[in-house]
ZALO-810568 format. One line per field, with one value per residue: residue number from 1; x, y, z of N, C-alpha, C, O in turn. Coordinates in nm, 2 decimals. Layout:
// ZALO-810568
resi <- c(NUM:...) .
n.x <- c(X:...) .
n.y <- c(Y:...) .
n.z <- c(Z:...) .
ca.x <- c(X:...) .
ca.y <- c(Y:...) .
ca.z <- c(Z:...) .
c.x <- c(X:...) .
c.y <- c(Y:...) .
c.z <- c(Z:...) .
o.x <- c(X:...) .
o.y <- c(Y:...) .
o.z <- c(Z:...) .
END
This chain:
// ZALO-810568
resi <- c(1:2:3:4:5:6:7:8:9:10:11:12:13:14:15:16:17:18:19:20:21:22:23:24:25:26:27:28:29:30:31:32) .
n.x <- c(1.30:1.53:1.52:1.58:1.84:1.97:1.93:2.11:2.35:2.38:2.41:2.16:2.20:2.35:2.17:1.98:2.12:2.17:1.90:1.83:2.01:1.91:1.65:1.72:1.84:1.63:1.48:1.64:1.84:2.09:2.44:2.53) .
n.y <- c(6.44:6.58:6.50:6.23:6.24:6.37:6.18:5.99:6.12:6.20:6.06:5.91:6.02:6.25:6.39:6.44:6.60:6.82:6.90:6.97:7.19:7.36:7.41:7.53:7.76:7.89:7.95:8.12:8.03:7.95:8.02:8.17) .
n.z <- c(-5.83:-5.74:-5.47:-5.49:-5.58:-5.37:-5.18:-5.26:-5.24:-4.98:-4.65:-4.44:-4.18:-4.23:-4.38:-4.18:-4.01:-4.17:-4.21:-3.95:-3.91:-4.10:-4.00:-3.75:-3.85:-3.97:-3.74:-3.62:-3.45:-3.53:-3.53:-3.75) .
ca.x <- c(1.44:1.62:1.51:1.65:1.98:2.01:1.94:2.23:2.47:2.40:2.36:2.04:2.25:2.39:2.04:1.92:2.20:2.14:1.77:1.84:2.07:1.81:1.55:1.78:1.87:1.50:1.44:1.74:1.92:2.22:2.53:2.55) .
ca.y <- c(6.41:6.63:6.41:6.10:6.27:6.40:6.05:5.91:6.20:6.22:5.95:5.96:6.10:6.38:6.46:6.48:6.71:6.94:6.94:7.04:7.32:7.45:7.46:7.63:7.89:7.96:7.99:8.22:7.98:7.92:8.13:8.26) .
ca.z <- c(-5.88:-5.64:-5.35:-5.52:-5.59:-5.24:-5.11:-5.30:-5.21:-4.84:-4.57:-4.35:-4.07:-4.29:-4.41:-4.06:-3.96:-4.26:-4.18:-3.82:-3.93:-4.17:-3.90:-3.66:-3.93:-3.99:-3.61:-3.58:-3.35:-3.58:-3.51:-3.86) .
c.x <- c(1.54:1.63:1.59:1.80:2.04:2.03:2.06:2.36:2.49:2.34:2.24:2.09:2.29:2.27:1.98:1.99:2.18:2.00:1.76:1.90:1.98:1.70:1.60:1.80:1.74:1.45:1.53:1.83:2.07:2.31:2.54:2.41) .
c.y <- c(6.46:6.55:6.29:6.13:6.30:6.27:5.97:5.99:6.21:6.09:6.00:6.05:6.24:6.46:6.52:6.60:6.84:6.99:7.02:7.18:7.41:7.50:7.56:7.76:7.96:8.01:8.10:8.17:7.95:8.04:8.23:8.30) .
c.z <- c(-5.78:-5.52:-5.37:-5.52:-5.45:-5.16:-5.14:-5.26:-5.06:-4.77:-4.49:-4.24:-4.11:-4.32:-4.29:-4.00:-4.04:-4.23:-4.05:-3.83:-4.00:-4.08:-3.81:-3.73:-3.94:-3.85:-3.56:-3.46:-3.39:-3.56:-3.62:-3.91) .
o.x <- c(1.64:1.74:1.67:1.88:2.15:2.12:2.11:2.46:2.61:2.25:2.23:2.02:2.26:2.26:1.92:1.93:2.16:1.98:1.69:1.85:1.98:1.67:1.53:1.78:1.73:1.38:1.50:1.88:2.16:2.26:2.55:2.39) .
o.y <- c(6.38:6.53:6.24:6.05:6.25:6.26:5.90:5.93:6.21:6.03:6.12:6.15:6.34:6.58:6.63:6.70:6.95:7.11:7.12:7.28:7.53:7.62:7.66:7.87:8.09:8.12:8.16:8.24:7.93:8.16:8.35:8.37) .
o.z <- c(-5.75:-5.46:-5.28:-5.47:-5.42:-5.08:-5.05:-5.23:-5.02:-4.81:-4.47:-4.21:-4.05:-4.30:-4.29:-3.96:-3.99:-4.23:-4.04:-3.78:-3.97:-4.09:-3.78:-3.67:-3.92:-3.85:-3.45:-3.38:-3.31:-3.57:-3.60:-4.01) .
END
C-alpha cells in the first residue's frame, strides 16, 4: 500500500533522488 501511495506522490526522478539520499545517509556520505 505504501509503495502505491509513494508512486502517486512522487515522480520516478524524485523517488530516485530520495533513494540516493537514503543510501548516502546510510553510508555516512550525506552532510547531515
